VMD Tcl script that builds the backbone (N, CA, C; Angstrom):
set m [mol new atoms 540]
animate dup $m
set s [atomselect $m all]
$s set {name element resname resid chain x y z} {
  {N N UNK 1 A 153.769 122.239 74.395}
  {CA C UNK 1 A 153.668 121.050 73.579}
  {C C UNK 1 A 152.205 120.886 73.152}
  {N N UNK 2 A 152.022 120.676 71.875}
  {CA C UNK 2 A 150.654 120.455 71.391}
  {C C UNK 2 A 150.469 119.061 70.797}
  {N N UNK 3 A 151.557 118.465 70.330}
  {CA C UNK 3 A 151.510 117.100 69.803}
  {C C UNK 3 A 152.524 116.264 70.575}
  {N N UNK 4 A 152.157 115.052 70.902}
  {CA C UNK 4 A 153.045 114.134 71.612}
  {C C UNK 4 A 153.988 113.515 70.578}
  {N N UNK 5 A 155.283 113.663 70.772}
  {CA C UNK 5 A 156.268 113.258 69.761}
  {C C UNK 5 A 156.214 111.767 69.424}
  {N N UNK 6 A 155.895 110.932 70.378}
  {CA C UNK 6 A 155.912 109.487 70.150}
  {C C UNK 6 A 154.552 108.926 69.743}
  {N N UNK 7 A 153.536 109.762 69.706}
  {CA C UNK 7 A 152.201 109.312 69.287}
  {C C UNK 7 A 152.125 109.288 67.759}
  {N N UNK 8 A 151.292 108.398 67.250}
  {CA C UNK 8 A 151.026 108.345 65.817}
  {C C UNK 8 A 149.958 109.383 65.506}
  {N N UNK 9 A 150.295 110.343 64.652}
  {CA C UNK 9 A 149.317 111.379 64.315}
  {C C UNK 9 A 148.305 110.830 63.314}
  {N N UNK 10 A 147.044 110.928 63.680}
  {CA C UNK 10 A 145.926 110.574 62.816}
  {C C UNK 10 A 144.869 111.648 63.017}
  {N N UNK 11 A 145.024 112.782 62.330}
  {CA C UNK 11 A 144.147 113.924 62.571}
  {C C UNK 11 A 142.660 113.620 62.353}
  {N N UNK 12 A 141.847 114.187 63.239}
  {CA C UNK 12 A 140.399 114.115 63.103}
  {C C UNK 12 A 139.911 115.314 62.303}
  {N N UNK 13 A 138.628 115.334 61.957}
  {CA C UNK 13 A 138.064 116.454 61.189}
  {C C UNK 13 A 138.239 117.791 61.923}
  {N N UNK 14 A 138.749 118.761 61.221}
  {CA C UNK 14 A 139.062 120.072 61.814}
  {C C UNK 14 A 137.836 120.764 62.408}
  {N N UNK 15 A 136.649 120.530 61.849}
  {CA C UNK 15 A 135.443 121.223 62.304}
  {C C UNK 15 A 134.842 120.619 63.578}
  {N N UNK 16 A 135.395 119.518 64.089}
  {CA C UNK 16 A 134.808 118.851 65.246}
  {C C UNK 16 A 135.471 119.256 66.560}
  {N N UNK 17 A 135.679 120.564 66.742}
  {CA C UNK 17 A 136.229 121.107 67.985}
  {C C UNK 17 A 135.566 122.453 68.276}
  {N N UNK 18 A 135.619 122.867 69.541}
  {CA C UNK 18 A 135.164 124.207 69.918}
  {C C UNK 18 A 136.189 125.234 69.455}
  {N N UNK 19 A 135.763 126.479 69.312}
  {CA C UNK 19 A 136.711 127.547 68.962}
  {C C UNK 19 A 137.563 127.929 70.174}
  {N N UNK 20 A 137.050 127.701 71.380}
  {CA C UNK 20 A 137.774 128.022 72.613}
  {C C UNK 20 A 138.923 127.034 72.831}
  {N N UNK 21 A 140.135 127.506 73.156}
  {CA C UNK 21 A 141.255 126.595 73.384}
  {C C UNK 21 A 141.069 125.768 74.659}
  {N N UNK 22 A 141.720 124.633 74.693}
  {CA C UNK 22 A 141.639 123.732 75.845}
  {C C UNK 22 A 142.585 124.210 76.945}
  {N N UNK 23 A 142.107 124.245 78.177}
  {CA C UNK 23 A 142.898 124.696 79.320}
  {C C UNK 23 A 143.895 123.640 79.797}
  {N N UNK 24 A 143.726 122.391 79.367}
  {CA C UNK 24 A 144.638 121.290 79.711}
  {C C UNK 24 A 144.841 121.145 81.219}
  {N N UNK 25 A 143.731 121.181 81.966}
  {CA C UNK 25 A 143.796 121.048 83.418}
  {C C UNK 25 A 143.841 119.589 83.863}
  {N N UNK 26 A 143.671 118.673 82.938}
  {CA C UNK 26 A 143.674 117.256 83.266}
  {C C UNK 26 A 143.202 116.463 82.067}
  {N N UNK 27 A 142.836 115.209 82.332}
  {CA C UNK 27 A 142.403 114.309 81.270}
  {C C UNK 27 A 141.125 113.595 81.688}
  {N N UNK 28 A 140.268 113.337 80.713}
  {CA C UNK 28 A 139.056 112.553 80.930}
  {C C UNK 28 A 139.239 111.243 80.164}
  {N N UNK 29 A 139.058 110.139 80.882}
  {CA C UNK 29 A 139.248 108.808 80.321}
  {C C UNK 29 A 137.923 108.217 79.859}
  {N N UNK 30 A 137.963 107.610 78.685}
  {CA C UNK 30 A 136.778 107.040 78.048}
  {C C UNK 30 A 137.060 105.611 77.595}
  {N N UNK 31 A 136.001 104.883 77.259}
  {CA C UNK 31 A 136.120 103.559 76.667}
  {C C UNK 31 A 135.472 103.572 75.290}
  {N N UNK 32 A 136.190 103.088 74.286}
  {CA C UNK 32 A 135.649 103.026 72.925}
  {C C UNK 32 A 134.393 102.158 72.893}
  {N N UNK 33 A 134.350 101.133 73.733}
  {CA C UNK 33 A 133.281 100.126 73.700}
  {C C UNK 33 A 133.176 99.512 72.311}
  {N N UNK 34 A 134.335 99.179 71.798}
  {CA C UNK 34 A 134.460 98.563 70.492}
  {C C UNK 34 A 135.915 98.555 70.082}
  {N N UNK 35 A 136.126 98.533 68.775}
  {CA C UNK 35 A 137.470 98.339 68.247}
  {C C UNK 35 A 137.934 99.550 67.455}
  {N N UNK 36 A 139.186 99.560 67.125}
  {CA C UNK 36 A 139.848 100.708 66.526}
  {C C UNK 36 A 139.160 101.209 65.257}
  {N N UNK 37 A 138.830 100.314 64.352}
  {CA C UNK 37 A 138.186 100.729 63.092}
  {C C UNK 37 A 136.871 101.459 63.369}
  {N N UNK 38 A 136.092 100.945 64.318}
  {CA C UNK 38 A 134.833 101.594 64.674}
  {C C UNK 38 A 135.050 102.957 65.313}
  {N N UNK 39 A 136.075 103.063 66.154}
  {CA C UNK 39 A 136.383 104.350 66.791}
  {C C UNK 39 A 136.760 105.387 65.738}
  {N N UNK 40 A 137.622 104.988 64.805}
  {CA C UNK 40 A 138.022 105.924 63.758}
  {C C UNK 40 A 136.839 106.282 62.863}
  {N N UNK 41 A 135.944 105.328 62.635}
  {CA C UNK 41 A 134.737 105.603 61.853}
  {C C UNK 41 A 133.863 106.651 62.528}
  {N N UNK 42 A 133.709 106.555 63.848}
  {CA C UNK 42 A 132.924 107.533 64.605}
  {C C UNK 42 A 133.603 108.900 64.596}
  {N N UNK 43 A 134.918 108.893 64.746}
  {CA C UNK 43 A 135.665 110.150 64.732}
  {C C UNK 43 A 135.510 110.854 63.386}
  {N N UNK 44 A 135.593 110.100 62.319}
  {CA C UNK 44 A 135.541 110.674 60.969}
  {C C UNK 44 A 134.127 110.999 60.487}
  {N N UNK 45 A 133.116 110.468 61.149}
  {CA C UNK 45 A 131.719 110.649 60.734}
  {C C UNK 45 A 131.296 112.113 60.938}
  {N N UNK 46 A 131.016 112.841 59.841}
  {CA C UNK 46 A 130.656 114.255 59.978}
  {C C UNK 46 A 129.311 114.466 60.678}
  {N N UNK 47 A 128.477 113.431 60.751}
  {CA C UNK 47 A 127.169 113.549 61.406}
  {C C UNK 47 A 127.212 113.193 62.883}
  {N N UNK 48 A 128.338 112.738 63.385}
  {CA C UNK 48 A 128.486 112.340 64.795}
  {C C UNK 48 A 129.216 113.444 65.532}
  {N N UNK 49 A 128.582 114.005 66.545}
  {CA C UNK 49 A 129.199 115.082 67.317}
  {C C UNK 49 A 130.095 114.498 68.394}
  {N N UNK 50 A 131.216 113.922 67.958}
  {CA C UNK 50 A 132.170 113.324 68.877}
  {C C UNK 50 A 133.580 113.474 68.317}
  {N N UNK 51 A 134.489 113.862 69.193}
  {CA C UNK 51 A 135.905 113.943 68.851}
  {C C UNK 51 A 136.690 113.826 70.148}
  {N N UNK 52 A 137.940 113.424 70.061}
  {CA C UNK 52 A 138.787 113.245 71.233}
  {C C UNK 52 A 140.241 113.377 70.803}
  {N N UNK 53 A 141.097 113.636 71.772}
  {CA C UNK 53 A 142.509 113.873 71.482}
  {C C UNK 53 A 143.279 112.600 71.157}
  {N N UNK 54 A 143.063 111.547 71.948}
  {CA C UNK 54 A 143.877 110.330 71.851}
  {C C UNK 54 A 143.012 109.081 71.775}
  {N N UNK 55 A 143.536 108.084 71.052}
  {CA C UNK 55 A 142.988 106.729 71.111}
  {C C UNK 55 A 144.132 105.818 71.516}
  {N N UNK 56 A 143.925 105.066 72.589}
  {CA C UNK 56 A 144.894 104.112 73.111}
  {C C UNK 56 A 144.496 102.742 72.569}
  {N N UNK 57 A 145.209 102.277 71.529}
  {CA C UNK 57 A 144.856 101.025 70.854}
  {C C UNK 57 A 145.177 99.813 71.717}
  {N N UNK 58 A 144.542 98.707 71.394}
  {CA C UNK 58 A 144.720 97.462 72.138}
  {C C UNK 58 A 146.179 97.011 72.145}
  {N N UNK 59 A 146.920 97.312 71.055}
  {CA C UNK 59 A 148.331 96.913 70.997}
  {C C UNK 59 A 149.251 97.919 71.674}
  {N N UNK 60 A 148.686 98.982 72.274}
  {CA C UNK 60 A 149.475 99.987 72.977}
  {C C UNK 60 A 149.881 101.173 72.124}
  {N N UNK 61 A 149.492 101.193 70.853}
  {CA C UNK 61 A 149.779 102.353 70.015}
  {C C UNK 61 A 148.909 103.520 70.459}
  {N N UNK 62 A 149.518 104.671 70.611}
  {CA C UNK 62 A 148.768 105.869 70.958}
  {C C UNK 62 A 148.573 106.694 69.691}
  {N N UNK 63 A 147.322 106.939 69.329}
  {CA C UNK 63 A 146.989 107.795 68.192}
  {C C UNK 63 A 146.573 109.156 68.736}
  {N N UNK 64 A 147.095 110.218 68.137}
  {CA C UNK 64 A 146.680 111.564 68.518}
  {C C UNK 64 A 145.926 112.172 67.344}
  {N N UNK 65 A 144.718 112.672 67.635}
  {CA C UNK 65 A 143.830 113.190 66.597}
  {C C UNK 65 A 143.785 114.716 66.546}
  {N N UNK 66 A 144.054 115.357 67.660}
  {CA C UNK 66 A 143.993 116.817 67.755}
  {C C UNK 66 A 145.127 117.293 68.656}
  {N N UNK 67 A 145.581 118.539 68.474}
  {CA C UNK 67 A 146.588 119.076 69.395}
  {C C UNK 67 A 145.973 119.237 70.788}
  {N N UNK 68 A 146.807 119.260 71.791}
  {CA C UNK 68 A 146.323 119.401 73.168}
  {C C UNK 68 A 145.570 120.706 73.374}
  {N N UNK 69 A 145.835 121.691 72.549}
  {CA C UNK 69 A 145.177 122.993 72.672}
  {C C UNK 69 A 143.745 122.985 72.136}
  {N N UNK 70 A 143.362 121.929 71.418}
  {CA C UNK 70 A 142.008 121.839 70.870}
  {C C UNK 70 A 141.030 121.403 71.960}
  {N N UNK 71 A 139.828 121.906 71.892}
  {CA C UNK 71 A 138.755 121.494 72.802}
  {C C UNK 71 A 137.807 120.584 72.022}
  {N N UNK 72 A 137.950 119.299 72.271}
  {CA C UNK 72 A 137.180 118.289 71.536}
  {C C UNK 72 A 135.784 118.113 72.126}
  {N N UNK 73 A 134.965 117.325 71.437}
  {CA C UNK 73 A 133.583 117.074 71.851}
  {C C UNK 73 A 133.465 115.660 72.417}
  {N N UNK 74 A 133.977 115.417 73.605}
  {CA C UNK 74 A 134.033 114.049 74.121}
  {C C UNK 74 A 133.367 113.839 75.470}
  {N N UNK 75 A 133.373 114.831 76.320}
  {CA C UNK 75 A 133.109 114.574 77.737}
  {C C UNK 75 A 131.759 115.021 78.258}
  {N N UNK 76 A 130.816 115.290 77.376}
  {CA C UNK 76 A 129.440 115.505 77.794}
  {C C UNK 76 A 128.963 116.932 77.945}
  {N N UNK 77 A 129.894 117.885 78.042}
  {CA C UNK 77 A 129.481 119.282 78.171}
  {C C UNK 77 A 130.652 120.195 77.817}
  {N N UNK 78 A 130.333 121.427 77.490}
  {CA C UNK 78 A 131.353 122.377 77.034}
  {C C UNK 78 A 132.422 122.630 78.096}
  {N N UNK 79 A 132.024 122.734 79.334}
  {CA C UNK 79 A 132.986 123.029 80.406}
  {C C UNK 79 A 134.046 121.934 80.514}
  {N N UNK 80 A 133.623 120.678 80.559}
  {CA C UNK 80 A 134.582 119.564 80.628}
  {C C UNK 80 A 135.431 119.497 79.363}
  {N N UNK 81 A 134.797 119.743 78.228}
  {CA C UNK 81 A 135.512 119.659 76.952}
  {C C UNK 81 A 136.561 120.754 76.771}
  {N N UNK 82 A 136.362 121.893 77.416}
  {CA C UNK 82 A 137.335 122.980 77.276}
  {C C UNK 82 A 138.352 123.006 78.418}
  {N N UNK 83 A 138.119 122.241 79.470}
  {CA C UNK 83 A 139.072 122.149 80.593}
  {C C UNK 83 A 140.056 120.996 80.430}
  {N N UNK 84 A 139.566 119.875 79.870}
  {CA C UNK 84 A 140.328 118.629 79.897}
  {C C UNK 84 A 140.537 118.047 78.503}
  {N N UNK 85 A 141.671 117.380 78.311}
  {CA C UNK 85 A 141.892 116.597 77.100}
  {C C UNK 85 A 141.182 115.259 77.303}
  {N N UNK 86 A 140.986 114.511 76.226}
  {CA C UNK 86 A 140.225 113.263 76.307}
  {C C UNK 86 A 140.973 112.119 75.629}
  {N N UNK 87 A 140.900 110.945 76.266}
  {CA C UNK 87 A 141.492 109.743 75.688}
  {C C UNK 87 A 140.479 108.606 75.701}
  {N N UNK 88 A 140.314 107.988 74.564}
  {CA C UNK 88 A 139.511 106.779 74.422}
  {C C UNK 88 A 140.463 105.583 74.433}
  {N N UNK 89 A 140.040 104.479 75.033}
  {CA C UNK 89 A 140.834 103.250 74.986}
  {C C UNK 89 A 140.030 102.166 74.301}
  {N N UNK 90 A 140.683 101.514 73.333}
  {CA C UNK 90 A 140.048 100.439 72.581}
  {C C UNK 90 A 139.682 99.297 73.521}
  {N N UNK 91 A 138.568 98.630 73.223}
  {CA C UNK 91 A 138.106 97.491 74.000}
  {C C UNK 91 A 136.711 97.724 74.519}
  {N N UNK 92 A 136.246 96.756 75.281}
  {CA C UNK 92 A 134.888 96.803 75.818}
  {C C UNK 92 A 134.890 96.436 77.296}
  {N N UNK 93 A 133.931 96.982 78.023}
  {CA C UNK 93 A 133.746 96.587 79.418}
  {C C UNK 93 A 133.188 95.164 79.403}
  {N N UNK 94 A 133.585 94.345 80.315}
  {CA C UNK 94 A 134.343 94.625 81.535}
  {C C UNK 94 A 135.847 94.411 81.409}
  {N N UNK 95 A 136.385 94.256 80.180}
  {CA C UNK 95 A 137.825 94.048 80.033}
  {C C UNK 95 A 138.600 95.254 80.541}
  {N N UNK 96 A 139.506 95.008 81.465}
  {CA C UNK 96 A 140.397 96.069 81.929}
  {C C UNK 96 A 141.389 96.391 80.815}
  {N N UNK 97 A 142.023 97.529 80.906}
  {CA C UNK 97 A 143.096 97.826 79.972}
  {C C UNK 97 A 144.152 96.727 80.092}
  {N N UNK 98 A 144.718 96.334 78.972}
  {CA C UNK 98 A 145.762 95.315 79.019}
  {C C UNK 98 A 147.094 95.986 79.363}
  {N N UNK 99 A 148.136 95.214 79.638}
  {CA C UNK 99 A 149.410 95.822 80.038}
  {C C UNK 99 A 149.990 96.805 79.021}
  {N N UNK 100 A 149.809 96.551 77.725}
  {CA C UNK 100 A 150.309 97.493 76.725}
  {C C UNK 100 A 149.564 98.825 76.819}
  {N N UNK 101 A 148.259 98.766 76.998}
  {CA C UNK 101 A 147.469 99.995 77.133}
  {C C UNK 101 A 147.806 100.725 78.423}
  {N N UNK 102 A 148.004 99.964 79.503}
  {CA C UNK 102 A 148.372 100.594 80.774}
  {C C UNK 102 A 149.709 101.313 80.630}
  {N N UNK 103 A 150.686 100.656 79.998}
  {CA C UNK 103 A 152.002 101.275 79.820}
  {C C UNK 103 A 151.897 102.552 78.991}
  {N N UNK 104 A 151.110 102.520 77.926}
  {CA C UNK 104 A 150.939 103.699 77.076}
  {C C UNK 104 A 150.256 104.824 77.841}
  {N N UNK 105 A 149.157 104.503 78.506}
  {CA C UNK 105 A 148.429 105.529 79.262}
  {C C UNK 105 A 149.294 106.089 80.386}
  {N N UNK 106 A 150.017 105.223 81.069}
  {CA C UNK 106 A 150.900 105.653 82.155}
  {C C UNK 106 A 151.944 106.627 81.620}
  {N N UNK 107 A 152.551 106.296 80.491}
  {CA C UNK 107 A 153.569 107.178 79.901}
  {C C UNK 107 A 152.965 108.531 79.535}
  {N N UNK 108 A 151.809 108.510 78.890}
  {CA C UNK 108 A 151.163 109.761 78.486}
  {C C UNK 108 A 150.802 110.620 79.692}
  {N N UNK 109 A 150.109 110.037 80.653}
  {CA C UNK 109 A 149.659 110.823 81.802}
  {C C UNK 109 A 150.831 111.365 82.611}
  {N N UNK 110 A 151.871 110.562 82.759}
  {CA C UNK 110 A 153.053 111.015 83.493}
  {C C UNK 110 A 153.737 112.161 82.745}
  {N N UNK 111 A 153.862 111.998 81.427}
  {CA C UNK 111 A 154.494 113.048 80.611}
  {C C UNK 111 A 153.708 114.362 80.687}
  {N N UNK 112 A 152.390 114.275 80.726}
  {CA C UNK 112 A 151.550 115.468 80.780}
  {C C UNK 112 A 151.387 116.015 82.204}
  {N N UNK 113 A 151.826 115.250 83.201}
  {CA C UNK 113 A 151.689 115.669 84.590}
  {C C UNK 113 A 150.298 115.422 85.158}
  {N N UNK 114 A 149.528 114.546 84.506}
  {CA C UNK 114 A 148.181 114.202 84.970}
  {C C UNK 114 A 148.268 112.878 85.730}
  {N N UNK 115 A 148.559 112.955 87.020}
  {CA C UNK 115 A 148.824 111.727 87.777}
  {C C UNK 115 A 147.968 111.557 89.024}
  {N N UNK 116 A 147.047 112.478 89.274}
  {CA C UNK 116 A 146.274 112.403 90.512}
  {C C UNK 116 A 144.792 112.206 90.210}
  {N N UNK 117 A 144.282 111.067 90.610}
  {CA C UNK 117 A 142.879 110.725 90.417}
  {C C UNK 117 A 141.993 111.730 91.143}
  {N N UNK 118 A 140.991 112.250 90.457}
  {CA C UNK 118 A 140.062 113.208 91.048}
  {C C UNK 118 A 140.569 114.643 91.062}
  {N N UNK 119 A 141.814 114.856 90.625}
  {CA C UNK 119 A 142.375 116.201 90.544}
  {C C UNK 119 A 142.741 116.518 89.093}
  {N N UNK 120 A 143.504 115.619 88.472}
  {CA C UNK 120 A 143.870 115.799 87.061}
  {C C UNK 120 A 143.441 114.614 86.196}
  {N N UNK 121 A 142.901 113.572 86.808}
  {CA C UNK 121 A 142.418 112.402 86.069}
  {C C UNK 121 A 140.961 112.163 86.451}
  {N N UNK 122 A 140.104 112.143 85.433}
  {CA C UNK 122 A 138.678 111.916 85.650}
  {C C UNK 122 A 138.165 110.876 84.660}
  {N N UNK 123 A 137.082 110.252 85.028}
  {CA C UNK 123 A 136.384 109.372 84.099}
  {C C UNK 123 A 135.217 110.150 83.505}
  {N N UNK 124 A 134.830 109.762 82.305}
  {CA C UNK 124 A 133.738 110.436 81.603}
  {C C UNK 124 A 132.502 110.564 82.500}
  {N N UNK 125 A 132.154 109.476 83.186}
  {CA C UNK 125 A 130.947 109.499 84.030}
  {C C UNK 125 A 131.036 110.525 85.160}
  {N N UNK 126 A 132.253 110.927 85.528}
  {CA C UNK 126 A 132.433 111.885 86.619}
  {C C UNK 126 A 132.256 113.338 86.172}
  {N N UNK 127 A 132.421 113.605 84.885}
  {CA C UNK 127 A 132.309 114.984 84.415}
  {C C UNK 127 A 131.126 115.208 83.484}
  {N N UNK 128 A 130.505 114.135 83.020}
  {CA C UNK 128 A 129.446 114.238 81.999}
  {C C UNK 128 A 128.293 115.142 82.429}
  {N N UNK 129 A 127.924 115.096 83.686}
  {CA C UNK 129 A 126.796 115.904 84.161}
  {C C UNK 129 A 127.221 116.949 85.197}
  {N N UNK 130 A 128.518 117.197 85.295}
  {CA C UNK 130 A 129.017 118.153 86.292}
  {C C UNK 130 A 128.632 119.592 85.967}
  {N N UNK 131 A 128.406 119.892 84.692}
  {CA C UNK 131 A 128.012 121.234 84.265}
  {C C UNK 131 A 126.830 121.119 83.324}
  {N N UNK 132 A 126.045 122.177 83.233}
  {CA C UNK 132 A 124.890 122.200 82.332}
  {C C UNK 132 A 125.100 123.263 81.276}
  {N N UNK 133 A 124.509 123.085 80.123}
  {CA C UNK 133 A 123.790 121.900 79.677}
  {C C UNK 133 A 124.772 120.750 79.427}
  {N N UNK 134 A 124.223 119.514 79.442}
  {CA C UNK 134 A 125.073 118.353 79.231}
  {C C UNK 134 A 124.326 117.275 78.458}
  {N N UNK 135 A 125.050 116.265 78.052}
  {CA C UNK 135 A 124.492 115.180 77.242}
  {C C UNK 135 A 123.830 114.094 78.081}
  {N N UNK 136 A 123.876 114.222 79.400}
  {CA C UNK 136 A 123.246 113.243 80.274}
  {C C UNK 136 A 124.245 112.262 80.855}
  {N N UNK 137 A 123.788 111.421 81.795}
  {CA C UNK 137 A 124.676 110.494 82.489}
  {C C UNK 137 A 125.192 109.381 81.575}
  {N N UNK 138 A 126.303 108.799 81.987}
  {CA C UNK 138 A 126.924 107.699 81.249}
  {C C UNK 138 A 127.612 106.759 82.225}
  {N N UNK 139 A 127.814 105.516 81.839}
  {CA C UNK 139 A 128.582 104.560 82.638}
  {C C UNK 139 A 130.051 104.545 82.211}
  {N N UNK 140 A 130.375 105.222 81.128}
  {CA C UNK 140 A 131.728 105.230 80.567}
  {C C UNK 140 A 132.735 105.749 81.588}
  {N N UNK 141 A 133.856 105.086 81.750}
  {CA C UNK 141 A 134.423 103.949 81.046}
  {C C UNK 141 A 134.199 102.598 81.704}
  {N N UNK 142 A 133.232 102.469 82.576}
  {CA C UNK 142 A 132.806 101.172 83.121}
  {C C UNK 142 A 133.905 100.400 83.841}
  {N N UNK 143 A 134.727 101.082 84.606}
  {CA C UNK 143 A 135.721 100.420 85.455}
  {C C UNK 143 A 136.933 99.852 84.732}
  {N N UNK 144 A 137.166 100.229 83.506}
  {CA C UNK 144 A 138.260 99.639 82.722}
  {C C UNK 144 A 139.647 100.155 83.113}
  {N N UNK 145 A 139.745 101.229 83.884}
  {CA C UNK 145 A 141.029 101.884 84.134}
  {C C UNK 145 A 141.680 101.563 85.482}
  {N N UNK 146 A 141.153 100.642 86.247}
  {CA C UNK 146 A 141.710 100.384 87.580}
  {C C UNK 146 A 143.181 99.993 87.522}
  {N N UNK 147 A 143.576 99.208 86.538}
  {CA C UNK 147 A 144.991 98.811 86.445}
  {C C UNK 147 A 145.887 100.026 86.198}
  {N N UNK 148 A 145.395 101.016 85.486}
  {CA C UNK 148 A 146.170 102.243 85.285}
  {C C UNK 148 A 146.309 102.988 86.607}
  {N N UNK 149 A 145.219 103.107 87.353}
  {CA C UNK 149 A 145.287 103.803 88.641}
  {C C UNK 149 A 146.279 103.099 89.566}
  {N N UNK 150 A 146.249 101.767 89.574}
  {CA C UNK 150 A 147.193 101.008 90.392}
  {C C UNK 150 A 148.629 101.295 89.952}
  {N N UNK 151 A 148.861 101.337 88.641}
  {CA C UNK 151 A 150.203 101.609 88.123}
  {C C UNK 151 A 150.671 103.008 88.522}
  {N N UNK 152 A 149.779 103.978 88.463}
  {CA C UNK 152 A 150.146 105.340 88.845}
  {C C UNK 152 A 150.472 105.439 90.333}
  {N N UNK 153 A 149.882 104.552 91.125}
  {CA C UNK 153 A 150.161 104.529 92.560}
  {C C UNK 153 A 151.357 103.643 92.889}
  {N N UNK 154 A 151.974 103.049 91.857}
  {CA C UNK 154 A 153.144 102.203 92.079}
  {C C UNK 154 A 152.812 100.760 92.385}
  {N N UNK 155 A 151.579 100.344 92.167}
  {CA C UNK 155 A 151.157 98.977 92.477}
  {C C UNK 155 A 151.069 98.128 91.213}
  {N N UNK 156 A 152.141 98.097 90.440}
  {CA C UNK 156 A 152.137 97.302 89.217}
  {C C UNK 156 A 152.084 95.817 89.586}
  {N N UNK 157 A 151.301 95.026 88.840}
  {CA C UNK 157 A 151.247 93.598 89.133}
  {C C UNK 157 A 152.558 92.917 88.739}
  {N N UNK 158 A 152.764 91.724 89.286}
  {CA C UNK 158 A 153.906 90.896 88.912}
  {C C UNK 158 A 153.907 90.746 87.389}
  {N N UNK 159 A 155.031 91.011 86.703}
  {CA C UNK 159 A 155.056 90.962 85.240}
  {C C UNK 159 A 154.623 89.611 84.671}
  {N N UNK 160 A 154.877 88.519 85.392}
  {CA C UNK 160 A 154.457 87.202 84.896}
  {C C UNK 160 A 152.938 87.118 84.865}
  {N N UNK 161 A 152.285 87.690 85.860}
  {CA C UNK 161 A 150.823 87.711 85.880}
  {C C UNK 161 A 150.304 88.578 84.748}
  {N N UNK 162 A 150.934 89.726 84.526}
  {CA C UNK 162 A 150.521 90.615 83.450}
  {C C UNK 162 A 150.627 89.910 82.095}
  {N N UNK 163 A 151.719 89.147 81.879}
  {CA C UNK 163 A 151.876 88.417 80.620}
  {C C UNK 163 A 150.766 87.388 80.429}
  {N N UNK 164 A 150.429 86.693 81.488}
  {CA C UNK 164 A 149.368 85.687 81.408}
  {C C UNK 164 A 148.034 86.366 81.115}
  {N N UNK 165 A 147.747 87.462 81.808}
  {CA C UNK 165 A 146.502 88.182 81.579}
  {C C UNK 165 A 146.421 88.700 80.150}
  {N N UNK 166 A 147.539 89.204 79.640}
  {CA C UNK 166 A 147.556 89.701 78.262}
  {C C UNK 166 A 147.225 88.579 77.291}
  {N N UNK 167 A 147.858 87.422 77.471}
  {CA C UNK 167 A 147.597 86.283 76.592}
  {C C UNK 167 A 146.129 85.894 76.644}
  {N N UNK 168 A 145.568 85.830 77.827}
  {CA C UNK 168 A 144.154 85.478 77.971}
  {C C UNK 168 A 143.260 86.528 77.333}
  {N N UNK 169 A 143.561 87.801 77.561}
  {CA C UNK 169 A 142.735 88.863 76.995}
  {C C UNK 169 A 142.812 88.872 75.477}
  {N N UNK 170 A 144.023 88.769 74.930}
  {CA C UNK 170 A 144.180 88.811 73.479}
  {C C UNK 170 A 143.455 87.632 72.848}
  {N N UNK 171 A 143.636 86.423 73.410}
  {CA C UNK 171 A 142.951 85.251 72.851}
  {C C UNK 171 A 141.443 85.393 72.999}
  {N N UNK 172 A 140.998 85.840 74.164}
  {CA C UNK 172 A 139.553 85.996 74.380}
  {C C UNK 172 A 138.953 87.051 73.485}
  {N N UNK 173 A 139.651 88.164 73.320}
  {CA C UNK 173 A 139.152 89.235 72.467}
  {C C UNK 173 A 139.113 88.787 71.009}
  {N N UNK 174 A 140.179 88.089 70.566}
  {CA C UNK 174 A 140.198 87.619 69.189}
  {C C UNK 174 A 139.057 86.630 68.939}
  {N N UNK 175 A 138.815 85.736 69.914}
  {CA C UNK 175 A 137.715 84.780 69.777}
  {C C UNK 175 A 136.381 85.518 69.721}
  {N N UNK 176 A 136.240 86.564 70.564}
  {CA C UNK 176 A 135.001 87.349 70.571}
  {C C UNK 176 A 134.818 88.063 69.258}
  {N N UNK 177 A 135.900 88.659 68.729}
  {CA C UNK 177 A 135.823 89.349 67.436}
  {C C UNK 177 A 135.432 88.371 66.334}
  {N N UNK 178 A 136.047 87.174 66.340}
  {CA C UNK 178 A 135.789 86.181 65.302}
  {C C UNK 178 A 134.384 85.612 65.368}
  {N N UNK 179 A 133.769 85.630 66.560}
  {CA C UNK 179 A 132.426 85.048 66.720}
  {C C UNK 179 A 131.338 85.936 66.146}
  {N N UNK 180 A 131.638 87.226 65.979}
  {CA C UNK 180 A 130.620 88.176 65.520}
  {C C UNK 180 A 130.611 88.287 64.067}
}
mol reanalyze $m
mol bondsrecalc $m
mol representation Tube
mol addrep $m
């Protein structure tokens, strides 16, 4: 499988990948640290050396930009980029992924068989400097994925709490967006 059937295909620039195929040994999780339009702008920018396989939107839509066999420029060094696929999630730290994003990420990781933290699931900050040369240290994704890890371990929160958190996050995020 190279494209996820239920993902929305939004191809990135063809030249923003390594020639070496991706080994698909796991996934590296990232944070957009902004919103969907900005993420797509960075992806499409020919002067920005950044690309990734998936964007997990705030509404839970999964966008796929490259086939799983592509080695994108996301995780700080060639070794990480050719071993692992990469997913960015819309939003900013310290906001955790919302329930829609958790459900989408959970479905993707389970479908791909990437379910073990530290074995097939890594954060950008964990692989960014693991090999040299590299782009240097990062705080990404700044703790935004804990709810996903809990879900993968079977510790889903009470759905009523999740609904309340979603309402608060959506209202807070919209207010934050409107204030800028």
